[in-house]
C-alpha positions as CSV (number, residue, x, y, z in Angstrom):
1,M,0.1,-0.6,0.4
2,P,1.7,3.1,-0.8
3,Y,2.7,6.0,1.8
4,F,2.8,9.9,0.3
5,P,4.8,11.0,3.6
6,E,5.9,14.2,0.5
7,S,1.5,14.8,0.2
8,R,-0.1,17.1,2.9
9,A,-3.8,15.7,1.7
10,I,-3.4,12.5,1.6
11,K,-1.4,10.3,4.0
12,R,-1.1,6.7,2.3
13,A,-4.2,5.1,-0.2
14,E,-5.3,1.6,-1.0
15,Y,-6.7,-0.3,-4.9
16,E,-8.5,-3.2,-5.2
17,P,-8.2,-3.3,-8.6
18,S,-10.9,-6.6,-9.0
19,T,-13.3,-4.2,-7.4
20,Q,-11.8,-0.4,-8.6
21,R,-12.0,0.4,-4.7
22,L,-10.0,3.2,-4.4
23,T,-9.1,3.8,0.1
24,I,-8.1,7.0,1.2
25,W,-6.7,8.3,4.8
26,F,-6.3,12.2,5.1
27,P,-4.0,13.2,7.9
28,R,-6.6,14.0,10.0
29,G,-9.4,11.2,10.2
30,K,-11.1,7.5,9.4
31,P,-10.8,6.7,5.8
32,Y,-12.5,6.4,2.9
33,D,-13.4,4.3,0.6
34,Y,-13.9,5.5,-3.3
35,C,-16.2,3.2,-6.0
36,G,-16.0,2.6,-9.5
37,V,-12.7,4.3,-10.3
38,P,-11.2,2.9,-12.8
39,N,-7.0,1.5,-13.1
40,R,-5.6,4.3,-15.1
41,V,-6.8,7.2,-13.0
42,W,-5.7,5.0,-9.9
43,E,-1.7,4.9,-11.6
44,G,-3.1,9.1,-11.2
45,L,-3.2,9.7,-8.3
46,L,1.0,7.3,-7.4
47,A,1.7,9.4,-10.8
48,A,0.6,12.7,-9.6
49,G,3.7,15.8,-8.5
50,S,0.5,16.8,-5.9
51,K,-1.6,14.1,-4.7
52,G,-4.0,16.4,-2.9
53,T,-4.6,18.7,-6.5
54,Y,-4.6,15.0,-8.8
55,F,-7.5,14.0,-5.6
56,N,-10.0,16.9,-6.0
57,D,-9.6,17.5,-9.8
58,H,-10.0,13.8,-10.3
59,I,-12.2,11.9,-7.0
60,A,-13.7,13.8,-4.8
61,D,-17.1,14.1,-5.7
62,R,-16.9,11.3,-8.2
63,Y,-16.7,7.8,-7.5
64,H,-19.1,7.9,-4.4
65,C,-19.8,4.0,-2.9
């Protein structure tokens, strides 16, 4: 599971390709699940220079469980 120590917005994330479920841990609070996330979006998050900006632009308010 990837940890993002350089990110102030996202602490860690996990992705399950078989269910397309993305779980994100933010610096404060519990993990949040996002469903129906395509693998390309997960790969984009991993490659993003700014995890927070990528999350806001490509994940937030788009994939609800």
